[in-house]
N, C-alpha and C positions, 0 to 999 in steps of 0.2 A: 465331266471334265472332256477334252479333247483329245486325241488321239496323237495328236503330234506332241505333246505334253509329257506323253506316258512311256517309259522305257522300262523294258521289262526283260528277264532269264528265267526257263524251266528247265528243270532235268528231274528225269526219274530214272531209279535204279533197282535190280530186283535183291540187291545184297548179298550177304554172304551166305545166305542159309537156307535161305528160298528158292525153289525150283522154277518159280513162275513170280508175277508180276502183276498183283493185284488192285494198284494204287492207280489212278486215273487223274488229269488237270486237264482243266481251259486256259487259256490265256488267250483272248480275243481284244487287241485295243482298238478294236472300231467300236466295238459295244461297251469297253473298260472294262471287261468282266474281266475277275479271275478266278477260278474255282480248284479246290483240290479235295479228291474223295481218296476213302482209305476202306478196299472191299473187304468183306469178310466171309467165310460160308464153305471156305475147299470144292475141288472139285470145277477150280474158274467160276466158282459162283461167286466170288469174292470181286473177282474183275468184270464180271456182265454186271451185278449190283453198281459197281463205281461206276465204270462207263454209262451205263443207263442213266443215272443221276447227276452227270453230268454234261449230257444229252439232252436231258429234259431242261435242266436249270437254262441253259441256253436257248433252247427254243422258246419257256416260258418268258425272257427277257427280250429276246427279239420280238415275240410276238406284240409285244407292250413298246412297241417305239415310240409309238402316237404320244402316250401319258409321259415318257421319258423325254421326250421334246418339250411338253408344254411344259414339265416341272424345269427343264433349262431355260425355258423362254423365259418364266418368271409369270405365266399369265395368271390373271385375277379372275374376279368374278367366279362364273359357275364351268370356267374352263382351269380354275389353279390347283394345280397337285399339290400336294401338302407331303413332308417328309414320310409322314404316316403312313399316306395312302403306297409310296415306295417301298416301304417295312414291307406292307403288306403282299404286294405283289410277288417279293422274295419269299415269304413266308408263303405263298400260296403255291409257289411254284418249288417249293423244298418238300410240302406235302404232296404234289403232283408226283414229284420223283418217289417217294415214301410206297405210294400208292400204284405206281406201275413197277417200281421192284418187289412190294409185294403181290401183285396179282402173277409176275413171269414167278417167283419164287414159286405158290401156290399150283402155277403150272405145270410144272417138273420136280416131282418127290426130290431127287438128286438134289435140287436146290434150295430146300426148304429151309427158310430161317436164313437164307443169305440178308445181307446187310451193308450199309458201307456209312463213313464218317463223312460230313462235308464242312469245309469253312469255303465263303464265297465274300468278293468282295465286289461291289457294284463302286466306279469313282463317277462322279457325278458332279462336273463345277466347285465347289469348293465343300462339298462333304462326299465323304464314304461311308456307304450301306453295306453293312457286314450282317451277316447269318451264318450259323454255323450249329452244328449236330455232331455231339462225340466229343473225340479227343485230337482230330486234327486241328493244327492252329494257327492261330493269325498274330505276328510281333509289328508292331510298329519303333522303329528306328529314328528320333526327332532330336537334333542339334546333341549328338552321340550317346542318348539316353535310348536304351531300350524298353520296351514295357509289352509285357502280354495281353493282348487285347482281349481275347475271346477266355473264355474261362471252363477245364475241363468238365465235359459230363462223363464222370467215371466213378467209379466207387471209393478207390482212391483218394481222389477230390473232397468228395463229398464228407469221407470220417475225416481229410485235415480241417475242413471249415468248421467242425463242429468242436474239433479242442478235446474231443473227450481222452483219445487213445496219443502216447506219442507217436512223433512220423514213424520211427523203427519200428514197432508196436503194427500201423498200418501197413508199413510197410510186408510186414509179414502175415499180414489177414487177407489184403486185396491187391492182387498184381495190378500194373497201372491200366496193362488193358482190359481187365473188365469194366467195359461203357455202361451206362444208364441209356442212353440213348441212341437209336440210331436209324438211316434211313432205308426203310423198307422192312425190317421185322414186325411191323404192323401198319394198319394204310395210314395214319398218321405219323410226324415224329418229333413233334413238339420242339419248335427248332427255335433258338434264342436268337434276334436281332436287335442291332445298333445301329445309329447314326451317330456321326462323329465330323467336326471339322479336318481340312485337311490344309497345309501347310505347304508353300512349296519346297522341297528339299526333302520331303516324306520317305521315307522308304518304305516297304512294306516285305513282310514274309510268310508265304502262308507254306506250310509245309503241315506233312504226315507224322505220328509218334514215333517215325522211324529214325525219322531226325532229330526232332527236339529231344528226346531223352536224351542223347551223349552229349548233350550241351547243360545236362543238368550233374548234380552230386549222385554217384560220385565219379561218373566219368571227367565233365568236364563243367562250364560255368556258362551262365548269361553274359559276363562280360567280355567272354571269350565269343560269343556266338557275335554280342555288338560290334566285335572290332573286325569282325570276317565280314558281318554284313554291311561296312561301313567303306569297305575298297569299292575301289571306282570301276575296275570294270564287271561291268554287272554278271556275265558270263562266269568271267572267272569265279566270283563269289559263290553263283548257284554250286561250280565244279567241286569246288574247297570247302562246302557243307558238307556235301555227298562222299567227298573222299574220306573228311574225318569222323563220318556217321561208319564206313567202311573200316575205317582202320581202328575204332575202339570197338569192333565187334560185329556191325552190320547184321543182326540177326533179324531184322523187319525190312520190309520193304521200306526205301529213301525217296522221299519226292520233296523237293523244293521248287515253288515258284516268288522269286523275287521280283517287285513292282518298283520303281522310283517314279516321284512325281515333280515333274521340272529339273531343273538343275541345284544341286546341294548348294552350289555358290552361290545363290541368287534365291537364298530363302529370306520370306519376308517379314523382316524384327519384327516390323509393329506389329504384325498380325499376331505373330506368333507371342507376342508380349500382353496381346489384349485378350488371347486363349489364356494364356494363364493367371493373368489376372483376373479373369471371369472363375476360375477353378480355387484359385486363392480366398478369394470374395465368398465364394458358397462354401466352402470348407470352413471358415470361421463360425457361420450361422454355427446357432445353438441345434437347429432342427437336421442339421446336416454333417457336426461334426465329425460325428464316429462313421462315416462311411468310407473305405477306401479307394483309392483311385480309379477302378473298374467300374464302383458303384457312383462313384461320382459321375462317371462319365453317362450312366444312366441318366442320373438326370440331368444333366446340364443336355443332353440330346432333347430333352420336352422343354426347355425352355428357350425365350427369346430377347437378343437386348434390342431396347427400344431407345432411342434419340429425342429429348425435348429441348424447344428454346425457352427461353425466357419469359416467364409466364403462362406457359401453356398450363391449362388444367390435367394433371392425369389422373384421380378420380374426385369425385362429387358428393357432400355429404348428400345421404339419404336417398343415394341412387342403389341397387344391387349391385356388386360385384362378382368377381369368379376368380380373381388373382391374386398372387402377390407378387408385389414387388420388392428389389433389394436394388441398393442405389449402387454403380458401379463408378461415376462418375461424377463430380457438381453436388450440388445442396438442393432440397426439398422442402418447403413449406408447409406444413399442417397446421390447415383452421379449423374451428367451430364454430361457427358463426363469421363475423367478422375478427375473431380472436384468435391471436395466432399462439397456438399451443405448443409448440413443438419445431425443431431445424433439426432434419436428416441429415448425415453425410455419409460420405462412401463404407460401404459394409453396413449400414444400419440395413432395415425393413420395416415394412409396414404392410397391414391385408394380409396376416396370415390366415386368419378367424376365415376366412371367404374360402380356404382350401377343403373347410370340411363341411360349411352350413352356407345357406344362402340367406344372407341377411344385410339389409340397407346399410352404407357405410358409415361412421361414426363420425366422420369427419372430411377435408376436402383437402388435397394434397396439390400445389403448384410446384412448378421447377421454378428456382429459384438462380437466372444465370441458364448456362448450356448443362445439359445434364445427361446421363446412359442411366438406364433401370435394366436390371435383366428381372424378366416378366413369366412368373409361371403358372399355367392355367389349373383350375379344378380337375377339368376330364383330364385331361394329362396326369397330372399327383394320381388320379387313381387309378388310371392304366400303370403308372408303378406298381402299385399297389397292389393289382392283380396278378403282373406278371411275374415281378421278382419279389417272393414272397421273401426271403432274408434280407431285401433292403425294406422291404415293407413292416418288417418285425421293430427293425431299427428307426425306422422314421416313425410308428406310431410311438414307439416307448419314448423319443425325443419330445414328440409332442404333447406328450402328456405333462412330460418336467417341463415344457413351455407353457400349457394351460396352466398349470400347479405354480410355475413361477408369475404368471399372471394375476393368478387370484391373490398370493401373498400379497402381491407389491399393490394391487386395488384393494385389499384389508388395510393394508398400513396408510395409505391414502387417507382412508377413512377414519382410523383413528386420530391419527395428525388433524383433520380437519373439525373430526368432535370437539379435542382440545383444545384448536384453534377458536374453535366457537363459545365456547366454556369461559374461555379468557376475556374473548372480548365484550361479550353479553352478561353482567353480572344479574341475579337475579333480584327481581321488587317483590318486596312486600306490601301486598295486595290488600292485608287483611283489613284496614280502616276501612277501605274501597267497598268492600263488602260491604262489613257489618257498621258503616258510619260512625266508630267508635270516636269520639272529639275529648268529652270527659265525663268521669264518672257520675258527676253529680249533675249536667244537664242530663245527663241521660235517664235518672232518678225522675227528675221533673217533666223531661218528655213523655216518660212514662205514663205517670200519674195523670197529665195532662188528657193524654189517648186515652186512659179506662173511661168507658161509657159509666151515666149514671146509676146508682145503687137501685133496683126494684123499690115502691114503696113498700114500706114495711120490716126493711133491711139497711135503714140508717143505720148508721154507727151510733150508739147509746153517747150521749154526753158521759164524760170519766167525772166520780164522786169526788 
């Protein structure tokens, strides 16, 4: 993302209950990097932890400028940089920050146990690379709709997701500030990462929980947050968000970083519709039907949209493949040998078995006219299963259902084929052919004629 297309405003405040500010932030439009950290530890340890984390993230991203430039240039071959490599760089930066904070804590007994939350976004081209640890949040405002992109790493959220207790009971048992992951408490911090498409007109908010908690029940609502975030003057937006948090209690430090991508009036409606269409088509598939919006984003980040011209070969019968294909636009033909067995249109898919096993394709698929397909490779599918346990359980459960449906369909087809074969081919009585039975009397004569002559002395005596 070019710095000229980004506008931002940032503000931090000590709040009304604390005597010092342990939050830190970074807004660097030249790097297209924005970071918010919420420190913890007391005796100024939290302030040191958050500041050290922000500094480390910036240093690591800056040191990988060649990698970023190659990605932005779309280099191919040995110089090609994938989205996964950018995410790996951010994950490494987060873990290096954790190690540095941990080492600083070990060197000073008064700072033992210090740590910090982390949320960061790196905007490159049409992609946003996100990394977060703890309960500082990233929100996206797009076309007037607000979405929480990150998922809080705290005990409260974990209990809510398990749906074992009522929300009221969870609030009694798990205060929201009891986080399950933090930068610096241990040498590594298990960062969660995500890459998502960006559209001109998008607006992001990075904030600490000292702000976000005042736009949730019982203090406020996300609708109110969306309305405030959508106002035109970014500096006023940040100021009003902080002021609102203070007016409603200000019990913690408050930090807001607001980032606007381009001009909201110049939003690319065609690209926006295309991105929403991908999401809808994916959500209609049985395999992904039960994923929520945030989980769908994790799936979408490992897919790729490919376009084909009329007659282009998509897969070839007998060749081994590793990708699932979903038809976004147009039509494709499925052939076994020279016989067309099926035509697939928008929302239909093929090749799902390639996600779990390496086997030859059972048919060839060709584009009929222009088409666009969403492609997911086995390696990326496995990456989701390894890194997102909650999504993995849902996907594997749904995959079991898909396989059961496929088995039932095959069984029905075989049963119908047996019935059809039985109706078309009546059984033939081949008894006569086997035993050459023509006539009973003729058989007796034939048998008599074929009997060998009686030995001497054993002839039949004449009747008296």
